C-alpha positions in Angstrom: -2.0 -13.5 18.3 1.3 -11.6 18.0 2.6 -10.3 14.6 5.1 -13.1 14.2 2.5 -15.8 14.7 0.1 -14.0 12.4 2.7 -13.8 9.6 3.8 -17.4 10.2 0.1 -18.5 9.9 -0.3 -16.7 6.6 2.8 -18.3 5.4 1.5 -21.7 6.2 -1.7 -20.9 4.3 0.3 -19.8 1.3 -0.5 -16.1 1.4 3.0 -15.1 2.3 6.4 -16.5 1.4 9.5 -16.0 3.7 12.2 -14.1 1.8 15.2 -12.1 2.7 14.8 -8.8 1.1 17.4 -6.0 1.3 16.8 -2.5 2.4 17.8 -1.4 -1.1 14.6 -3.1 -2.5 12.5 -1.6 0.3 13.9 1.9 -0.2 13.3 1.6 -4.0 9.7 0.7 -3.4 9.2 3.6 -1.1 10.9 6.0 -3.5 8.7 4.6 -6.3 5.6 5.1 -4.1 6.5 8.8 -3.7 6.9 9.2 -7.5 3.5 7.6 -8.0 2.0 10.2 -5.7 3.6 12.9 -7.7 2.3 11.4 -11.0 -1.1 11.1 -9.5 -1.1 14.8 -8.6 0.0 15.7 -12.1 -2.8 13.7 -13.6 -5.5 15.0 -11.3 -7.0 17.3 -13.9 -6.1 15.2 -16.9 -7.3 11.7 -16.2 -9.2 10.6 -13.1 -8.5 6.9 -13.6 -4.8 7.5 -13.9 -4.7 9.7 -10.8 -6.7 7.1 -8.8 -4.6 4.2 -10.1 -1.3 6.0 -9.3 -2.5 6.9 -5.8 -3.5 3.3 -5.2 -0.2 2.0 -6.7 1.7 4.2 -4.2 -0.2 2.7 -1.3 0.3 -0.9 -2.5 4.1 -0.3 -2.8 4.2 1.1 0.7 2.2 -2.0 1.9 4.6 -4.3 0.2 7.6 -2.5 1.7 6.1 -3.1 5.2 5.7 -6.8 4.4 9.3 -7.0 3.0 10.5 -5.5 6.3 9.0 -8.4 8.1 10.9 -10.9 5.9 8.0 -12.0 3.7 6.6 -11.5 0.2 2.9 -11.8 -0.8 2.6 -15.1 -2.6 -1.0 -15.9 -3.6 -3.7 -15.0 -6.1 -4.9 -12.1 -3.9 -1.7 -10.3 -3.3 -3.3 -6.8 -3.1 -5.8 -8.0 -0.5 -3.1 -9.8 1.5 -0.9 -6.7 1.3 -3.6 -4.5 2.8 -4.5 -6.9 5.5 -0.8 -7.5 6.5 -0.1 -3.8 6.4 -2.9 -3.2 8.8 -1.6 -5.8 11.2 2.0 -4.4 11.0 0.9 -0.8 11.5 -1.7 -1.5 14.2 -4.9 0.3 15.2 -3.5 3.8 14.7 -3.7 3.2 11.0 -7.1 1.4 10.9 -8.9 4.3 9.2 -6.3 4.5 6.5 -6.2 0.8 6.0 -10.0 0.7 5.6 -9.8 3.5 3.0 -7.0 1.6 1.3 -9.1 -1.5 1.0 -12.1 0.5 -0.4 -9.7 1.9 -3.0 -8.6 -1.6 -3.9 -12.2 -2.6 -4.5 -13.0 0.5 -6.5 -9.9 0.2 -8.6 -10.8 -3.3 -9.4 -14.4 -2.3 -10.4 -13.4 0.4 -12.8 -10.5 -1.5 -14.2 -12.7 -4.5 -15.2 -16.0 -2.7 -15.8 -15.6 0.5 -17.8 -19.1 1.6 -17.1 -18.4 2.0 -13.3 -18.2 5.7 -12.6 -15.4 7.3 -10.8 -16.3 10.7 -9.2 -14.0 13.6 -8.8 -14.5 13.3 -5.0 -13.3 9.7 -5.1 -10.3 10.8 -7.0 -9.5 13.7 -4.7 -10.0 11.4 -1.6 -7.7 8.7 -3.1 -4.9 11.2 -3.6 -5.4 12.7 -0.2 -5.4 9.2 1.3 -2.2 8.1 -0.6 -0.4 11.2 0.6 -1.5 10.8 4.2 -0.6 7.1 4.1 2.8 7.8 2.7 3.6 10.5 5.3 2.3 8.5 8.3 4.1 5.3 7.2 7.3 7.3 6.5 7.2 8.7 10.1 6.4 5.2 11.5 9.2 3.6 9.5 11.8 6.2 10.5 11.0 5.4 14.2 11.0 1.6 13.7 13.8 1.4 11.1 16.3 4.3 11.3 18.2 3.0 8.2 15.1 4.0 6.1 15.4 7.7 7.0 16.8 8.4 3.6 13.7 7.6 1.5 
């Protein structure tokens, strides 16, 4: 199934909603994602949960920007899961390792957000920040090739 058919199918199922979204909104999301990475780095030694959450937030914003570029917006009760799955489809197999890590981060963030007894190791925090920075840089390069008007973010 090609990407357009995949997105149309998700729209029919209620996971996505077609919407015309301007490059200004997409650019703002990407700039915000970069700021989240900076905030994560600054919180690395202060608060592990904040660092992890900021790293994850940067990735979810990048994923949403990718969906917006396709002319859709997540529109269901599992927007984060949908965002990750669609980002994986948009980016393709070259990004499959990062998408898998992104989804693991989603699950871990959900666990420690709702169960304060779930531990978060320093290694998980370090890996999350590394993953967010890597995802940002790889998607930035991909976007600049696919959409030259986004070179400014």
